[in-house]
Each structure stands twice: as structure tokens, then as C-alpha cells.
N, C-alpha and C positions, 0 to 999 in steps of 0.2 A: 436428524442428516438420516437421510437412507443408505442403504448400504453398499450402494454405487458411491458413496461420496460427494453426493449433490441433496440441497437442502430441497428440501420440500416446504412451500407455503402452501395457502388457502388462495383458492383462483377466483376473483369472483365475475362474475359472471356479465357484471354490466360493462357499459360502455364507458369509455375514458377518453377526451380529449378528442384528439380527430376520431380514431378508429379501433381504440382499445386491445391492437393488436401485442402479443407479445415480441419480444423479438426472440426466435426461437436458435440463438447459438450453437446448442447441444446439437439440434438436426445438420445445421450449417456445418457446425466442424466434423459433420460423418460422413455429409454428402460431397465436400472440396476435398480436393485432392490437396498436397504440400505446396505452396506459390513459395516461388523462388521473389525475395524482395530485390525493386529493382530488372527483374525479368515479366515476373508474371502480376506482379502489384508495385503500385507505388506506395514507397513508405509514409511520407505524409499525407496522402490521400486518404490511405489507407486509419492512419492513426486519424486523420478528422473524423473518419467518419464512426470507429470506436467511439470516439472519444463525444458524439453527439447522443451514443449508445447509453454511454455515463450516464450522461447529463437523464436520461429518462431513468435510470436506473435511482438515480440520488429523489427522484422527485415518486418514484413508487416508495421510496424507504420512508420519505417527509409522510405520502400519503397515508400508509399503511402502518406508520410507526416503527419500524423494524430497527434492530440495535444489531448495527454490524462491527465487526472486529476481523482488521486484517494484518496477520505478520508477516513483515519481511525477514526474514534473516538468509545466512550462508556466506561466502566468502569475503574477503575484503575485498573491492573494488569490482565485485562482481555483478554492480549497477541496480542493487536496489536504489539509491535514491534517484536516480533517473527511472525508475518505473514509477514511484511514486510521482515525482513531479511529473507524467505522462499523466497518471491518474488524474492527479488534484488540477490541474491548468484548468480544466475547463469547468470547474464544479463549485458549488456556494460554499467560503471554509465555513460558514453558520452549522453547515449539515454533515461536510468530511473534515475531518482536521485530523493531522500526522502530529504523534508525539512522539519521538527521540530526545530518551532521558539521556544525561549526563551522568558522569559517577555519581553513585551514592555517598551522601553525605554522612558524616559519622554518627549524627542521631539514623538516618534511613539505615544503616549496615545493625543498629539494634531494633531494627521492628521484625516483625512478621514479611519473609521473603516477597511475596507474594503485595507487600500489604500500597508498597509505594507505587504499584501499575493500578489498581484497583480504583483510585478516584479519574483516571484516565478513562474510563468503561463508558459505554455510549450510553446518553437516555435515548427515547423512543425519537425515533426519526434522527436519527442521526449514526454516522459511520466513522470509524476510527482505523487509521493507518499506522501501526504501530514500525518506526524504523529500526529496528532490532528491540528485542521486549525482553520479559523474564527468561529466554533460552540463553541469555548472556552467561547465568550461571552453567549450564551444562558447557558453553563455549569459553570462551575470553576465559572466566574465572577459572573453569577447570584447567583448562594447559597453563594459564600465567601465574597457578598458584594465589587466586585472590580468593578462595574459600577454602576451606579445610576439607577432607574425606566425609565426615559426619555431614557437613553441609551439603555437599552433592549429593550421597546418596539421598540425603531425607529430600532434597528437591527429585531427583527421579520419582520418588514414591508418593510424593504427594503434588507434582504437576501434572499425571492424566487424571487425578480426582479433581484440581482445580478447576481442570476443561470442562470436564462433565459437570460441575456447579454450574460456569456459565453458561452454558450448552442447554442445562435444563431451567434455566433461570430465561430462555429464551434467546440469548446471546447466537449470533452465525457468527462461527469461528471459522476461520479460512486462514492457513497456514501453508506461507511459497517458502522454499529454498531454493534459493541462487546459487547455481552450480558452475564453476569454472577451473581450467584448467591453471595449471600453475605458471604456463610459458605466456597463457594471457594474463593473468594478473601482473606478471613483470611484464610486460609492454605496458598495463594501463599505469602499474606505478612509475615507470619509466617515464609517462605522457606526463602525468601531475606533477613530476617533482621539473619537468622541462616547461613547465606552464604556470606563470604567475597567479592566474585566474581560478586554478585548479588546486594550486600546491597547499591551501589550508585544509586539503581532503584524507593528507597525507598526516598522519601521528607518528612518533616513537612507536607506539604499538599495535600500527599497521607495519611497520619497517619488522620488528622485531617478529610478528608472525611468519615471515619468511622462513625461520630459523626452526616454525614449529610446525611446518606443513603436515607432517605424518600425525603428531599429535592432535593437530584441528580436524584430520582425518578419521581417526580412530575416535576422536571427542564426537564427532557428527554421527557415526556408526553407532556407539553406544548410547546417545540421545534418542535417533530416528528406534531404536530396537525396543526401545520403556515410553516410546509417545507418539508413536506411529499408529494409532490408533482408527479403529473403525468409525470411531465419532467424531474425531478430529484428526483426521488425515494431513500428511505433508505431501503438497505439490511440490513436486522437484521441474524447477527451471532450467534449461538448458539457457547458460547466458553467455555462450562464448560469440554470440554475434548481440550486440547491445538492442539494438533497432527489435531483431528478430523476437527477442526477447521479450519486449515491451509491449509488441502487439499480442503474443501468445498468453501474457499473464492477463491483457484487459480482455483478449476473445474471452479466456477460461473461466475471470470472473463476470464475465456475462452470464455463462452458462452456468453458474451456481445457483444464481437467485432469479428463480419467473418473477417477471416483472410485464407491466402493461406501459402502455404511451401516453401517457399523461399531459403532452405537450399542451399548452394552453392555445386557441384562438389568439391570433394575430390581433394585436390592442390597435386602436386607431389615436391616434396623439390628439389632445386636445387643442385648439389655436391657444397660441399667448396672448396675455393679457395685454394691450396696448395703452389700458390708463394712463394719463400724463404724467409722468413723475420726472422732477427735477434731480439728476444726481450728481455727486460731489464732484467736482473735475480731479479725472482721473491723473492730473499730475502731483494728487495729495498720497497716491499708492506707491507703495513700493516695488515695485516689478521687477523680475530678475532677469537679469542682462541678457542681452537675447545673443548670446558667442554663434550660435547655429542658427541660418535660415535658408 
């Protein structure tokens, strides 16, 4: 990665797909004024446009054999999961996958701390999104006392070198921190408690975190002081407005990895084979009841 925080990769001079043009969002961001959702731009249309560009980025990652790791960290209910969903919903799960590890097992607790994350790192042509990551040690484990002071200090010393190792190996590492106010977090917690379809998102640990708001702020600041590096900087996302945060993250991600449009030419469907074949009676099959028509 260059000193300006942007990854630099080889640019092919040959053309691919239709015209081989770059989506130069870095220029677009520089030239466009801030837009208000609902006034200057339509959220769904802009999201759809950016998701098309994400598909192009996906094809470029496959074509060039890139290995991309994106970390999503931040406050509980800050919108990390929603942003991940909008990034991945139009992508090939064989290329772009999400890793959201649960509580470490007793066996994992005896391993080298980073060990359980390493098997999930990408191979060539893959992009992995970590919904929380090794930074749990500097956040929830630190605040809630799930690690010792020695383990915490060892993490702060080892983490920068671990990330430098990843980058030296050729991995593109992007780190996002979703920032939200305590008032907005409380509103979202209340929303989750009142909606059965969202209640599963709340855990006792989430509720307990409300009592440690200042402790989490202190832990985040201490973590940034050590891990906000030139080679792997933190990118802070203002997540007060979920929709704006999603669009901003996607635009920013697209600006970090130069890519070309490898969209294939439209395919022509072959005719259906209409050779004679007598199929078994349909009544012998078990159909799902058509309650909705």
C-alpha cells in the first residue's frame, strides 16, 4: 500500500470485457460534492449502481488472483452486518465470503492467538470479509476481562507485525471501524428488542456493553494508537445514518483497489432439446402445497 493509504497494483494495458475502463472512484469522490440521500441521490439506485461495480471488482480479483481481506469492527449495532450484507448480496460466495467466528473453544484458547483466523485467509482470487476479527482481543476481551493484561500487551505488540506479514505476503488488507453515538446505539438496541426478527441480534454481552461505553472508547483509542499504521490504516465510518454509511463504505472500497471492467459479452441461449421423451406422471411427485398464489 502506498503512503496515501491506497493499494497499488499492476495495471494491464490490454483491454478486457467491453472497453477495459477503470471505475475511477477516487477521481469521482474528489470531483463530486457531498450528496444527501433522498434529495441529491436515490439510495436504492445508487446502491444498485455501486453493486454493479462490486461485481466488476470481483471479476478483477478472480482474473488477477488477488487476495483481499476486509475487517469490519466497531460498536455494537453500528451497522457492520448491514454493510457486509449489501457488499456481498450480489457477489459470488465462492469468491467473496464472510467470516464471523463465535466464542473460541477451550482448545482454541490454548492456541497462538491469531491461529484460528489464519485458516480463513483468502487464496488467490478470493475476498474475505471478517465480521469482527482478531481485534476482539483489544475490544471486548480487554474491556470484559476475557484476557489477561499480559495477553493484551502481547496482542498490541504482535498485531502490527502480524498485519505486516500479511501485507508482505501480498494480501490486500483493509480495516473499517464503524462509529456511532451512544444515543443512536440505544435507539437501535430498542428497535431490536421490539422486533422479533431482529431480537436475535442482541446478546447479553451487547447489553452489558452499554455499562462500559467509556471503557470501550478508551480501548478503541489505545488500539488505534498502536495499530493505525501507514501499511494498514484504520478507515473510520460515520455510521449514524446506516444507508449513508453503506454507500460510503462501498465507494471507498472501490477506490482502494484499481480494477478494469471484465464484464463478459452477453451470452446467447441455445435452443431447448425437444427430442421426444415421456416423463413419469406428475402426480407421482411430492409438490409443496401452494398456499400462496
